[in-house]
TISE-113327 format. One record per residue (C-alpha): x, y, z. Coordinates in Angstrom, 2 decimals, padded with zeros to 5 digits, m for minus. Example, Ala and Ser with C-alpha at 12.3 -4.5 7.8 and 13.67 -1.06 7.14 Angstrom:
BEGIN
<r u="012.30" v="m004.50" w="007.80"/>
<r u="013.67" v="m001.06" w="007.14"/>
END
This chain:
BEGIN
<r u="000.00" v="000.00" w="000.00"/>
<r u="001.23" v="003.38" w="m000.88"/>
<r u="001.73" v="005.93" w="001.90"/>
<r u="m000.87" v="008.71" w="002.00"/>
<r u="000.28" v="012.21" w="002.62"/>
<r u="m002.06" v="014.70" w="004.23"/>
<r u="000.28" v="017.56" w="003.76"/>
<r u="m000.63" v="019.15" w="000.47"/>
<r u="m004.23" v="018.29" w="m000.19"/>
<r u="m007.43" v="018.19" w="001.77"/>
<r u="m008.96" v="020.66" w="004.20"/>
<r u="m007.33" v="023.74" w="005.65"/>
<r u="m007.07" v="023.94" w="009.38"/>
<r u="m009.29" v="026.65" w="011.00"/>
<r u="m007.76" v="029.25" w="013.27"/>
<r u="m009.38" v="029.41" w="016.70"/>
<r u="m008.14" v="032.87" w="017.63"/>
<r u="m010.09" v="036.13" w="017.85"/>
<r u="m009.10" v="038.74" w="015.31"/>
<r u="m008.27" v="041.81" w="017.45"/>
<r u="m007.68" v="044.30" w="014.62"/>
<r u="m011.33" v="045.42" w="014.18"/>
<r u="m011.74" v="045.73" w="017.96"/>
<r u="m008.64" v="047.93" w="018.24"/>
<r u="m009.82" v="050.08" w="015.30"/>
<r u="m013.19" v="050.70" w="016.95"/>
<r u="m011.57" v="051.56" w="020.29"/>
<r u="m009.19" v="054.06" w="018.68"/>
<r u="m012.07" v="055.77" w="016.85"/>
<r u="m014.05" v="056.04" w="020.12"/>
<r u="m011.00" v="057.39" w="021.94"/>
<r u="m010.57" v="060.12" w="019.32"/>
<r u="m014.27" v="061.03" w="019.48"/>
<r u="m014.19" v="061.34" w="023.28"/>
<r u="m010.96" v="063.35" w="023.25"/>
<r u="m012.42" v="065.84" w="020.78"/>
<r u="m015.81" v="066.16" w="022.48"/>
<r u="m014.58" v="066.35" w="026.13"/>
<r u="m013.58" v="070.06" w="026.03"/>
<r u="m016.94" v="070.95" w="024.48"/>
<r u="m018.99" v="069.59" w="027.40"/>
<r u="m020.03" v="072.35" w="029.81"/>
<r u="m019.90" v="071.59" w="033.51"/>
<r u="m022.86" v="072.41" w="035.70"/>
<r u="m022.36" v="075.32" w="038.08"/>
<r u="m024.01" v="075.08" w="041.50"/>
<r u="m024.74" v="078.38" w="043.18"/>
<r u="m024.31" v="077.72" w="046.91"/>
<r u="m025.57" v="080.11" w="049.58"/>
<r u="m023.06" v="082.02" w="051.65"/>
<r u="m023.21" v="082.82" w="055.35"/>
<r u="m023.69" v="086.40" w="056.43"/>
<r u="m024.55" v="087.86" w="053.03"/>
<r u="m028.31" v="088.07" w="053.18"/>
<r u="m029.64" v="090.55" w="050.67"/>
<r u="m032.23" v="091.96" w="053.01"/>
<r u="m033.40" v="091.21" w="056.49"/>
<r u="m036.98" v="089.97" w="056.78"/>
<r u="m039.30" v="092.61" w="058.16"/>
<r u="m040.75" v="090.40" w="060.92"/>
<r u="m038.35" v="088.19" w="062.92"/>
<r u="m038.95" v="086.35" w="066.19"/>
<r u="m035.71" v="085.79" w="068.12"/>
<r u="m035.39" v="083.44" w="071.07"/>
<r u="m032.46" v="084.26" w="073.35"/>
<r u="m031.22" v="081.48" w="075.63"/>
<r u="m029.09" v="083.02" w="078.39"/>
<r u="m026.39" v="081.53" w="080.59"/>
<r u="m029.00" v="080.68" w="083.21"/>
<r u="m030.91" v="078.77" w="080.46"/>
<r u="m033.84" v="081.17" w="080.69"/>
<r u="m035.47" v="082.03" w="077.39"/>
<r u="m036.30" v="085.60" w="076.43"/>
<r u="m038.13" v="086.67" w="073.28"/>
<r u="m037.19" v="089.55" w="071.01"/>
<r u="m039.53" v="090.57" w="068.20"/>
<r u="m038.16" v="092.81" w="065.44"/>
<r u="m035.17" v="093.79" w="067.67"/>
<r u="m037.50" v="094.83" w="070.51"/>
<r u="m037.02" v="092.86" w="073.73"/>
<r u="m040.19" v="091.66" w="075.46"/>
<r u="m038.46" v="091.74" w="078.83"/>
<r u="m039.52" v="088.77" w="080.90"/>
<r u="m038.42" v="085.18" w="080.46"/>
<r u="m040.76" v="082.54" w="079.06"/>
<r u="m040.95" v="078.97" w="080.37"/>
<r u="m039.82" v="076.19" w="078.01"/>
<r u="m043.24" v="074.52" w="077.97"/>
<r u="m044.93" v="077.78" w="076.86"/>
<r u="m042.36" v="078.84" w="074.28"/>
<r u="m044.02" v="077.15" w="071.29"/>
<r u="m047.44" v="078.66" w="071.98"/>
<r u="m045.91" v="082.12" w="072.45"/>
<r u="m043.98" v="081.89" w="069.18"/>
<r u="m047.10" v="080.80" w="067.28"/>
<r u="m048.95" v="083.81" w="068.75"/>
<r u="m046.15" v="086.14" w="067.65"/>
<r u="m046.16" v="084.69" w="064.13"/>
<r u="m049.85" v="085.62" w="063.91"/>
<r u="m050.71" v="082.82" w="061.49"/>
<r u="m047.85" v="083.56" w="059.08"/>
<r u="m045.77" v="080.36" w="058.90"/>
<r u="m043.08" v="082.15" w="056.85"/>
<r u="m042.08" v="084.34" w="059.78"/>
<r u="m038.54" v="083.23" w="060.64"/>
<r u="m037.61" v="082.18" w="064.17"/>
<r u="m033.97" v="082.61" w="065.18"/>
<r u="m032.46" v="081.00" w="068.27"/>
<r u="m029.53" v="082.84" w="069.86"/>
<r u="m027.78" v="081.02" w="072.68"/>
<r u="m024.85" v="081.88" w="074.89"/>
<r u="m021.71" v="079.87" w="074.24"/>
<r u="m021.84" v="078.32" w="077.72"/>
<r u="m025.42" v="077.02" w="077.34"/>
<r u="m025.77" v="073.25" w="077.11"/>
<r u="m026.44" v="071.88" w="073.67"/>
<r u="m029.40" v="069.93" w="075.06"/>
<r u="m031.23" v="073.14" w="075.99"/>
<r u="m031.02" v="074.52" w="072.45"/>
<r u="m032.14" v="071.18" w="071.00"/>
<r u="m035.10" v="071.10" w="073.43"/>
<r u="m036.21" v="074.54" w="072.23"/>
<r u="m035.88" v="073.51" w="068.58"/>
<r u="m037.72" v="070.24" w="069.23"/>
<r u="m040.67" v="071.98" w="070.87"/>
<r u="m040.91" v="074.48" w="068.04"/>
<r u="m040.82" v="071.71" w="065.44"/>
<r u="m043.50" v="069.66" w="067.19"/>
<r u="m045.79" v="072.69" w="067.37"/>
<r u="m045.53" v="073.29" w="063.62"/>
<r u="m043.06" v="076.20" w="063.41"/>
<r u="m041.37" v="075.75" w="060.03"/>
<r u="m038.61" v="078.33" w="059.65"/>
<r u="m036.21" v="077.91" w="062.58"/>
<r u="m032.58" v="078.96" w="062.39"/>
<r u="m029.58" v="079.43" w="064.67"/>
<r u="m027.82" v="082.73" w="065.10"/>
<r u="m024.03" v="082.61" w="064.77"/>
<r u="m021.22" v="085.10" w="065.15"/>
<r u="m019.20" v="086.05" w="062.10"/>
<r u="m015.68" v="084.65" w="062.42"/>
<r u="m013.15" v="087.31" w="063.22"/>
END
């Protein structure tokens, strides 16, 4: 029997490798597109509020002043009411001073030596009674 050679004739062997050239071409085109378009994209600007630069003071402000002795006094439109108010009556008094206008701001000013818990108690009572605009007064750094 003659010897059969499989070398020259018959089927070609298939290559089981992935052709990377089209993939690289696509990636280079995308890279160029992103590099060209990146400087054209505008970034969003967020306008943040700044402390101490209010344009105008509201005309009607209720200020609660917590002193060193933890007694609470009320000042309306920079006019002191004089006598201290008990903590359990503070919410009702503030609602009376707001006269039905929920947009009237309430500012709490406390002495530096006052316990944090006292200020939080005042804020908590105001929040539970439905007072919406409550803020804390701070000193400007300097």
